[in-house]
C-alpha positions, 0 to 999 in steps of 0.5 A, a space after each residue: 748611502 755612503 761613508 764619508 772621510 776626512 783629515 783637515 789641516 795638514 801642517 802636522 800629518 805625514 802622508 795624509 793622503 795614506 791615511 784617508 785611502 787607509 780609512 776609504 778602505 776599512 769602510 768599503 762595506 758602507 760604499 762598495 761601488 766607487 770610491 775616491 780621494 779629493 786632495 788640497 793643500 790644507 785638507 784630504 776627503 774621502 768617500 766610498 759610494 754605495 749607488 742608489 739615486 742617480 746610479 751614474 759616475 756623474 754622481 761620484 764624490 767627493 764632488 767639487 762646485 764648478 768654480 772650484 770653490 767648495 768640494 762636498 762628501 756626503 752619506 745618507 739620502 735628501 728626499 726632495 732634492 727634486 723639488 729643490 732642484 726647482 729652486 736653481 732654475 739657471 743652475 747648469 746640472 751635471 748630475 741626477 742625483 742628491 749630492 750635487 743639489 746639496 753641492 748647489 744650494 751650498 753655494 747659494 745659502 750656505 748652512 741656510 740650504 741645511 734648513 730646506 733638506 728632508 732625509 738623513 745625512 751626514 755631510 762635509 763641505 769644504 770651502 777652498 777660499 776661507 780654508 775652513 770645512 763644515 760637518 754637518 748631521 741630520 736632525 734626527 741622528 740617522 747617520 753617524 758622524 765621529 770626529 777628533 779634534 785638537 790644535 793641530 788636526 780634525 779627523 773625521 768619518 762615518 766611521 769609529 774604526 777608520 778614525 782609529 785606522 789613522 793612528 792618529 788618536 790613542 785606542 784609549 778608553 774613556 772612562 766616564 762613557 765606559 760608565 755611561 755603557 755599563 748603565 745603558 749598554 751603549 755611550 750617549 752623545 756626544 760622546 764614544 768609548 774612546 777617548 777625545 773622539 765625538 759623535 756629532 750631536 742630532 741637528 747640528 754643525 761644526 765650522 773648523 777653521 785656522 781659528 778654532 772649532 764652533 758648534 752649533 745647533 740649527 735644529 733641535 727635537 724639544 724647541 721645534 716641535 709644532 703647538 696642535 689645537 685640541 681636535 682631534 679628527 684634525 689631529 688624525 687626519 694630519 698625521 696621516 697625511 705626514 706620513 703618507 708623504 714621508 713613506 712616499 718620499 722614501 720610495 724614491 730610489 733608482 735600484 729596488 726598494 722592500 720594507 722589513 715587515 714583522 708583522 708589528 703596527 709599525 711595519 704593517 702600516 707601512 706596507 699598508 701605505 706602499 700598497 693601498 694609498 701608493 699603489 705600489 708593488 712591496 717586496 717584504 721581509 719577515 726573519 724569523 728565528 723562533 717556533 711558530 707558536 713565539 713568531 710574528 711570521 703569521 701575522 706578517 704573512 697576513 699582511 702580507 697576504 692582505 696587500 698582494 706583497 713579493 713576500 720573503 719569509 726567511 726561516 733561521 734555526 737558533 744555530 744559525 744565528 748562533 754561528 753568525 753571532 761572532 761575525 755580526 760583534 766583529 763588524 761592530 763600529 760601537 758597541 751596543 748591547 742590541 745588533 745581532 738582530 739587524 745584522 742577520 736581518 739586513 744578510 738576509 735581505 740583501 741576499 734577495 737582492 734589495 739595496 734598500 729596506 724601509 724599517 717601521 723604526 721610531 713608531 714606538 718612541 714617537 706614537 707611544 708604544 712602550 710601558 714606559 709611556 704609561 709607567 710615568 704619568 701613573 708615578 706622576 699621580 703619585 706625587 703625594 709620596 713626595 710629602 714623607 721625608 727622604 728617610 721614610 722613602 728610604 725605608 719604603 725602598 728597603 722594604 720593596 727589597 725585602 719582598 724581592 731583590 729583583 732589578 724592578 724593585 730596585 729601580 722602584 726604590 731609586 724612583 721613590 727616592 727621587 726629590 722630584 717626580 718630573 720625567 727627567 727625574 723618573 726615566 732615568 732609570 727606566 733603560 739603565 742596565 747595571 745599576 750604579 751599586 754594581 758599577 761601583 763594585 764592577 770598576 771599583 769606582 767610588 763616585 760615577 757621573 752623574 746619570 747622562 740620561 738625567 742630564 740629557 733630560 734635565 738640559 732638554 726638558 727640565 725646568 725652564 728649558 725650551 721643552 718645559 712646554 710639551 705634553 707629558 707624553 712628547 717629553 718621554 718621547 724626547 728622552 726615548 728618542 734622545 737616549 735610546 734610539 739615537 744611540 742604540 736602535 740608529 746606530 746599531 741600524 746603521 752599522 749592521 745594515 752597512 756591514 752588507 751595503 744595505 740602506 735601511 730609511 725609516 719614514 717614522 722619523 721624517 721630522 716634519 712628521 716628528 715636528 707635529 706628533 711631538 706637539 699633539 696633546 697626550 689625549 691623542 696618544 695614550 688614553 686607553 692603548 699604546 699608540 692610540 693615534 697611529 691606530 685611529 687615524 689609520 684604522 682602514 690599513 692595519 688588521 685587528 689582528 696585528 693590533 689585538 695582540 700582545 708585543 711580541 719579538 724575537 724569541 732566542 734562546 741568549 740564556 741558554 746558548 751562553 750557558 752552553 754552545 757559546 759559554 768559551 766565546 763569553 769568557 774569552 770576550 770577559 777575560 779581554 776586560 778583566 786585563 783592563 785596569 777599569 775593571 775588578 777581575 774577581 767582580 767579573 767572574 763573580 757575576 759570571 759564575 752567578 749567572 752560571 748558576 742561574 741567578 735570577 737578579 743577574 739576567 743573559 742582557 747584562 753579562 751580554 753586554 759585558 761580552 760585547 763591550 769585551 769583544 769590541 775591546 779586543 777586535 779593536 785592541 783598545 787600551 786601558 
């Protein structure tokens, strides 16, 4: 795990080496073990290394091929690198790591080599002979890759902050991306909050040379799924086999590996596979912030005891978490409303001497673990509502608000006014934080861009697209994975863990497992209960007390803190928003005062997303 940087096409760049050195320095936390620069006539590449596989200097980067033609900078892990070595029996290996394997395969097969990689990665490869650079991101977007391109130069990095560090890009907000953030407490790929800075989409690569830039997809969630026969026993057996293989791959390491153990289904299952099926001793970590009655710690203890793990229970008082919040926000590379929890968990895990931790992230999105997987089919079963004229359905929506002006009722009202009940039309409201009428008041904009969640759905699984034939629940998985998981959960997981030089691996996002489960028919996933397929396929590994209980999570008194201990902190960050031309100061004040007075329609999570945004803008000196 590392951080990569680079500037290509240097004819207008002064002191490019110093700029890349400053980029490296700004992300030392991503790679504290080594750092280096590669410099050629038209490119400078930088790398910071967190040593995981092959701890020797031979695996340091940037790494250049023996003939001097190709140079690579790479962030991530390739879990099948040992098998891939066998494809090159005559190659003279100089290291024992995965970076040289990518480089050697690229020499022989170019982009076709990438399709053989199993792992998480962001890669930059420079071809000296052709004077061009390839930037490549893994299939599920586990590792970040930001870039800015114009007719004079290209700059790229694992970190948005590192790009800003060069001062080659104006620190100016992208106004449409800002609407995205207000809707979803994040910005959907490929955009970022900074104008003209983008994040490369998962499963994509770009080639940059003197002729310009070319972007292509080499894998996609909606196209590369496998049709699965309707035999439930076969489905269970194959799912079990693929997850076993995924977990086993992600235990490859030359440093100590641990596992997050919340006590929920996903993390408990991973621990069960490691301990029971792979017969490996594992250190497990449960960080608990709440009182015992509301805590998952007791379930984590039961799983740890069942599998005899080296269990670490880290009990933090709310005050401990409160004191860490400002620090966590300052480490955010790109803002989102849900990151500090991962920051605290990662810090405590790293303190125990762990450099790699396995996470259950992705299990809910892939195996239908959220209520949305039940709600959308229920709405679609009521297509008779579409027989009513739109004006009648508008009256229905107004009637809902008379019963209660809640966010839930307002979202239902928007759903029943849609022209169709296809998944992309319904889903777009699911993760929305501020609704559009609120955003118009906050920003003063009369017209807003089309909902990005709707665009992603329409382009990926809408009628006449490649994903049209996906099962209904897999369509929902597509949207959850492409929006919330990718741009909130994975982004936060990367930036908050790497702030402590901790690598997080996610076995549920092995692309072979994802390709298979996306093709599994609906009946196997959610006929009676969430994640039925996982529970049935691994019934011997998941104790009933783990799955047969209400879904829980961290219980933190954010609402109380924001009205008391964090009140001045929040107001300071909100002031940073009011100083920008994009916001109506009076509306920010109005929302804040309503929240302080206990208005239930202004939840703490909505106000917190604004506080986080203000903190990031102030921290990074973003211009209005």
